[in-house]
C-alpha positions as CSV (number, residue, x, y, z in Angstrom):
1,M,224.3,-84.1,-25.3
2,T,220.6,-84.3,-26.2
3,N,218.5,-87.0,-24.7
4,P,216.9,-89.6,-27.0
5,P,213.5,-88.7,-28.5
6,M,210.5,-89.6,-26.4
7,T,208.7,-92.8,-27.1
8,I,205.4,-92.7,-29.0
9,P,202.5,-93.1,-26.6
10,P,199.6,-95.5,-26.9
11,L,197.5,-94.9,-30.1
12,T,194.2,-94.5,-28.2
13,H,195.5,-91.4,-26.4
14,P,197.1,-88.1,-27.4
15,P,200.8,-87.7,-26.6
16,T,201.5,-88.1,-22.9
17,A,205.2,-88.2,-22.6
18,P,207.1,-85.2,-21.4
19,L,209.1,-83.3,-23.9
20,P,212.8,-84.1,-24.2
21,D,215.0,-82.3,-21.7
22,S,217.3,-80.2,-23.8
23,G,219.4,-78.8,-21.0
24,P,219.5,-75.7,-18.9
25,A,216.4,-74.1,-20.5
26,A,214.3,-76.7,-18.7
27,T,215.0,-74.9,-15.5
28,G,214.4,-71.4,-16.9
29,N,217.7,-70.4,-18.5
30,T,217.6,-69.5,-22.1
31,T,219.7,-71.3,-24.7
32,G,218.2,-70.0,-27.9
33,D,216.7,-73.5,-28.5
34,P,212.9,-73.2,-29.0
35,R,212.4,-76.9,-28.2
36,A,214.2,-76.5,-24.9
37,A,212.1,-73.4,-24.2
38,L,208.9,-75.4,-24.7
39,A,210.2,-78.2,-22.5
40,A,210.7,-75.6,-19.8
41,V,207.1,-74.4,-20.3
42,Q,205.8,-77.9,-19.8
43,A,207.9,-78.3,-16.6
44,E,206.6,-75.0,-15.4
45,V,202.9,-75.9,-16.0
46,R,203.5,-79.0,-13.7
47,K,204.0,-76.6,-10.8
48,A,200.3,-75.8,-11.0
49,V,198.7,-78.8,-12.7
50,V,199.1,-82.4,-11.6
51,G,199.0,-84.9,-14.4
52,Q,197.2,-84.0,-17.6
53,E,200.4,-84.4,-19.5
54,A,198.4,-85.3,-22.6
55,A,196.5,-82.0,-22.5
56,V,199.6,-79.9,-21.9
57,T,201.4,-81.5,-24.9
58,S,198.3,-81.2,-27.0
59,L,198.0,-77.5,-26.3
60,L,201.6,-76.9,-27.1
61,I,201.0,-78.7,-30.4
62,A,198.0,-76.5,-31.1
63,L,200.1,-73.4,-30.5
64,L,202.8,-74.7,-32.8
65,C,200.1,-75.2,-35.5
66,S,198.2,-72.0,-34.8
67,G,195.1,-74.2,-34.2
68,H,192.2,-74.2,-31.9
69,V,191.4,-76.8,-29.2
70,L,188.2,-78.3,-27.8
71,L,188.7,-79.5,-24.3
72,E,186.3,-82.0,-22.9
73,G,186.1,-83.1,-19.3
74,V,183.9,-83.1,-16.2
75,P,184.0,-80.0,-14.0
76,G,187.0,-79.8,-11.6
77,V,189.8,-81.4,-13.7
78,A,191.8,-78.2,-14.0
79,K,190.8,-77.1,-17.5
80,T,190.8,-73.3,-16.6
81,L,193.9,-73.7,-14.5
82,L,195.7,-75.5,-17.3
83,V,195.1,-72.6,-19.7
84,R,196.1,-70.0,-17.2
85,A,199.3,-71.8,-16.2
86,L,200.2,-72.3,-19.9
87,A,199.7,-68.6,-20.6
88,A,201.8,-67.6,-17.6
89,A,204.6,-69.9,-18.6
90,L,204.6,-68.6,-22.2
91,S,204.2,-64.9,-21.1
92,L,201.0,-64.7,-23.2
93,D,197.8,-62.8,-22.5
94,T,194.7,-64.9,-21.7
95,K,191.0,-64.1,-21.2
96,R,188.1,-66.3,-20.2
97,V,184.5,-66.0,-21.3
98,Q,181.7,-67.9,-19.6
99,F,179.3,-68.8,-22.4
100,T,175.7,-68.6,-21.4
101,P,172.3,-68.6,-23.2
102,D,172.1,-64.8,-23.1
103,L,175.6,-64.1,-24.3
104,M,175.6,-61.9,-27.5
105,P,178.1,-61.9,-30.3
106,G,179.2,-58.4,-29.4
107,D,180.1,-59.6,-25.9
108,V,182.8,-61.8,-27.6
109,T,184.0,-59.7,-30.5
110,G,183.6,-56.2,-29.1
111,S,181.2,-53.5,-30.2
112,L,180.9,-49.8,-31.1
113,V,180.3,-47.5,-28.1
114,Y,179.0,-44.0,-28.4
115,D,181.2,-41.4,-26.7
116,A,179.1,-38.4,-25.7
117,R,182.1,-36.2,-25.2
118,T,183.3,-36.5,-28.8
119,A,179.9,-37.3,-30.3
120,E,181.5,-40.3,-32.1
121,F,181.5,-44.1,-32.0
122,S,184.6,-45.9,-30.8
123,F,185.4,-49.6,-30.9
124,R,185.7,-51.4,-27.6
125,E,187.6,-54.6,-27.9
126,G,185.9,-57.8,-26.7
127,P,187.7,-60.7,-24.9
128,V,188.6,-62.3,-28.3
129,F,191.4,-59.8,-28.5
130,T,193.9,-61.9,-26.6
131,N,196.4,-64.7,-27.2
132,L,194.7,-67.6,-25.5
133,M,190.9,-67.2,-25.3
134,L,189.2,-69.7,-23.0
135,A,185.6,-70.2,-24.2
136,D,184.1,-71.9,-21.2
137,E,181.2,-74.3,-21.9
138,I,180.9,-73.1,-25.5
139,N,177.9,-75.4,-26.1
140,R,175.8,-73.4,-23.6
141,T,175.4,-70.4,-25.9
142,P,173.1,-70.3,-29.0
143,A,174.4,-70.8,-32.5
144,K,174.5,-67.1,-33.3
145,T,177.0,-66.4,-30.6
146,Q,179.0,-69.6,-31.4
147,A,179.2,-68.4,-35.0
148,S,180.7,-65.1,-33.9
149,L,183.9,-67.0,-33.2
150,L,184.1,-68.5,-36.7
151,E,185.6,-65.5,-38.4
152,A,188.0,-65.0,-35.5
153,M,189.1,-68.7,-35.6
154,E,189.5,-68.9,-39.3
155,E,190.6,-65.5,-40.4
156,R,192.3,-64.2,-37.2
157,Q,190.2,-61.1,-37.4
158,V,186.7,-59.8,-36.5
159,S,184.5,-57.5,-38.5
160,V,182.5,-54.9,-36.7
161,D,180.4,-52.4,-38.6
162,G,182.1,-53.6,-41.8
163,T,185.6,-52.9,-40.5
164,P,188.0,-55.9,-40.1
165,R,190.1,-55.8,-37.0
166,V,193.2,-58.0,-36.8
167,L,193.6,-60.2,-33.7
168,P,196.9,-60.6,-31.8
169,D,199.5,-63.2,-32.9
170,P,199.5,-65.9,-31.5
171,F,195.8,-66.4,-31.1
172,I,194.0,-69.6,-30.4
173,V,190.6,-70.5,-29.0
174,I,190.5,-73.1,-26.3
175,A,186.8,-74.1,-25.8
176,T,185.6,-76.4,-23.1
177,Q,182.6,-78.8,-23.0
178,N,181.0,-80.8,-20.2
179,P,180.7,-84.4,-21.5
180,V,177.9,-85.3,-18.9
181,E,175.4,-82.5,-18.7
182,Y,173.6,-81.8,-22.0
183,E,170.4,-80.2,-20.8
184,G,170.0,-76.7,-22.1
185,T,173.0,-76.9,-24.4
186,Y,173.4,-76.1,-28.1
187,P,175.7,-78.8,-29.6
188,L,178.3,-77.4,-31.9
189,P,177.5,-78.1,-35.6
190,E,179.9,-80.2,-37.7
191,A,181.0,-77.2,-39.7
192,Q,182.2,-75.5,-36.5
193,L,183.7,-78.6,-34.9
194,D,185.8,-79.0,-38.1
195,R,187.4,-75.6,-37.3
196,F,189.0,-77.0,-34.2
197,L,192.4,-78.5,-34.8
198,M,192.1,-81.0,-31.9
199,K,189.7,-82.4,-29.4
200,V,191.4,-83.2,-26.1
201,L,189.8,-85.3,-23.4
202,L,190.8,-84.5,-19.8
203,P,190.2,-87.6,-17.6
204,V,189.7,-87.6,-13.8
205,P,193.2,-87.9,-12.3
206,E,194.4,-91.3,-11.1
207,R,194.3,-91.9,-7.3
208,Q,197.9,-91.0,-6.6
209,Q,197.6,-87.8,-8.7
210,E,194.4,-86.9,-6.9
211,I,196.2,-87.4,-3.5
212,E,198.9,-85.0,-4.7
213,V,196.3,-82.4,-5.8
214,V,194.7,-82.5,-2.3
215,A,198.1,-82.5,-0.6
216,R,199.1,-79.3,-2.5
217,H,195.9,-77.6,-1.4
218,A,196.5,-78.7,2.2
219,Q,199.9,-77.0,2.0
220,G,198.3,-73.8,0.9
221,F,198.3,-74.0,-2.9
222,N,196.0,-71.3,-4.4
223,P,195.0,-72.0,-8.0
224,R,194.2,-68.3,-8.4
225,D,197.7,-67.2,-7.5
226,L,200.0,-68.8,-10.0
227,A,202.9,-66.5,-9.1
228,G,202.6,-67.8,-5.5
229,A,202.9,-71.3,-6.9
230,G,206.1,-70.4,-8.5
231,V,204.9,-70.4,-12.1
232,S,206.9,-67.9,-14.2
233,A,207.6,-67.2,-17.8
234,Q,209.9,-69.7,-19.4
235,A,209.4,-68.7,-23.1
236,S,207.8,-66.0,-25.1
237,A,205.9,-65.3,-28.3
238,T,209.3,-65.0,-30.0
239,D,210.3,-68.5,-29.0
240,L,207.0,-69.7,-30.2
241,A,207.4,-68.1,-33.6
242,A,210.9,-69.6,-33.9
243,A,209.5,-73.0,-33.0
244,R,206.7,-72.7,-35.6
245,A,209.3,-71.9,-38.3
246,E,211.2,-75.0,-37.4
247,V,208.1,-77.2,-37.4
248,Q,207.4,-76.0,-41.0
249,R,210.8,-77.4,-42.0
250,V,209.9,-80.9,-40.8
251,E,209.9,-83.2,-43.8
252,V,207.1,-85.5,-44.7
253,A,207.7,-88.3,-47.2
254,P,205.2,-88.8,-50.0
255,E,204.2,-92.3,-48.7
256,V,203.5,-90.8,-45.2
257,L,201.4,-88.1,-46.8
258,A,199.5,-90.8,-48.7
259,Y,199.0,-92.7,-45.4
260,M,197.4,-89.6,-43.8
261,V,195.0,-89.3,-46.7
262,D,194.2,-93.0,-46.7
263,L,193.3,-92.8,-43.0
264,C,190.9,-89.9,-43.6
265,R,189.4,-91.5,-46.7
266,A,188.8,-94.7,-44.8
267,T,186.5,-92.8,-42.3
268,R,184.2,-91.9,-45.2
269,H,183.7,-95.5,-46.2
270,S,183.1,-96.9,-42.7
271,P,179.6,-98.4,-42.4
272,S,179.2,-96.7,-38.9
273,V,180.0,-93.2,-40.1
274,L,177.5,-90.8,-41.5
275,L,180.0,-88.0,-42.2
276,G,183.7,-88.8,-42.4
277,V,186.8,-86.6,-42.1
278,S,187.1,-83.8,-44.7
279,P,190.3,-82.7,-46.5
280,R,190.6,-80.1,-43.8
281,G,191.0,-82.9,-41.3
282,A,193.8,-84.4,-43.4
283,T,195.7,-81.1,-43.4
284,A,195.2,-80.9,-39.7
285,L,196.6,-84.3,-39.2
286,L,199.6,-83.2,-41.3
287,A,200.1,-80.2,-39.1
288,T,199.8,-82.0,-35.7
289,S,202.0,-84.9,-36.8
290,R,204.7,-82.5,-37.9
291,A,204.6,-80.6,-34.6
292,W,204.7,-83.9,-32.6
293,A,207.7,-85.1,-34.7
294,W,209.5,-81.8,-34.0
295,L,208.7,-82.0,-30.3
296,S,210.1,-85.5,-30.3
297,G,213.4,-84.2,-31.6
298,R,213.1,-85.4,-35.2
299,T,213.2,-83.6,-38.6
300,F,210.9,-86.0,-40.3
301,V,207.4,-87.5,-39.7
302,T,207.0,-91.2,-39.2
303,P,203.8,-93.3,-39.5
304,D,203.9,-93.6,-35.7
305,D,203.6,-89.8,-35.4
306,V,200.5,-90.0,-37.5
307,K,199.0,-92.8,-35.4
308,A,199.7,-90.9,-32.2
309,L,197.9,-87.8,-33.4
310,A,195.0,-89.5,-35.2
311,H,192.6,-89.7,-32.3
312,P,192.9,-86.1,-30.9
313,T,193.0,-84.7,-34.4
314,L,190.1,-86.6,-36.0
315,R,187.8,-87.8,-33.3
316,H,185.5,-84.7,-33.4
317,R,185.3,-84.7,-37.2
318,L,183.3,-88.0,-37.3
319,A,179.5,-88.0,-37.3
320,L,178.2,-91.5,-36.5
321,R,175.0,-93.1,-37.8
322,P,172.3,-93.2,-35.2
323,E,172.0,-97.0,-35.4
324,A,175.7,-97.3,-34.8
325,E,175.6,-95.1,-31.7
326,L,172.7,-97.3,-30.4
327,E,175.0,-100.3,-30.8
328,G,177.7,-98.6,-28.7
329,V,180.0,-97.6,-31.5
330,T,182.1,-94.5,-30.8
331,A,184.4,-92.3,-32.8
332,E,187.3,-93.7,-30.8
333,S,186.5,-97.3,-31.8
334,V,186.0,-96.4,-35.4
335,L,189.4,-94.7,-35.5
336,T,191.1,-97.6,-33.7
337,S,189.7,-100.0,-36.3
338,I,190.8,-97.9,-39.2
339,L,194.3,-97.5,-37.7
340,A,194.5,-101.3,-37.5
341,T,193.4,-102.0,-41.0
342,V,194.9,-99.2,-43.2
343,P,198.3,-100.4,-44.5
344,V,201.2,-98.6,-42.9
345,P,204.0,-97.5,-45.3
346,R,207.3,-99.2,-44.8
């Protein structure tokens, strides 16, 4: 018997509850149930990452939506470990690129290399040819290299010497930013921020969680050896494809669609906002709400699903007026106010 759907988390945070336990798959056995397979993935990631349930669930939602994620958190909160553990639990390939001021576009996408033996040029794939690409500190590289990811993120391909080359499926970019140190950085422009499906904040763990982290290290945990930590594949790209197909069948009532649009339109009329959420943001909110409803065990989207995903899906799409920022207004507070004032459909 399936457990009841998980409760909707606080509106100011992305989903934090664990996925419903659908039975044996949560311990690694396969049942042919994609939701159970993803529940097993979430449980497997916990073997390496303490806490950060919101980030784990958000990354699963991004994979279900084929969307990209911007991770923001201070150094040392397990951003890289989280991505590696998720890739291992899903049996997906992952590559990490440290973005620096001297990184060139070809270092990301790949380039043509001359082969002296054949007197011909051959294409050498860059790290973008993977399933989960971790773009570490993406705001430390100039706009030209940042832009090299745009075609990959939007079209799932890269063009080198006029030839398009298709990326693997699934493919998502998980980019990290340091929210504290801005010296020597190149902030992402609004057009590129809008390409990210979600912006997920990774907080410093609570005291008890931090004690558990240190205790694991005291017992010999090595974050570079996930196999030694017992992390193994619990699902595959096939399970993910099946899950995506089920998410697309989640129903959305016309009044709930209108509610999503009204939330996005309200951001454009807020006196504190210089640039509000675009129609792309509304479609992103539709996708993430659908995925969260499916993960919660439902075949339809509720207004509470929309509220739960509004912050992580929309927070990075708002550009505030300078005077509002000086007064302490944040994207979070604007969204909270809008969620409290826009009428909720019955």
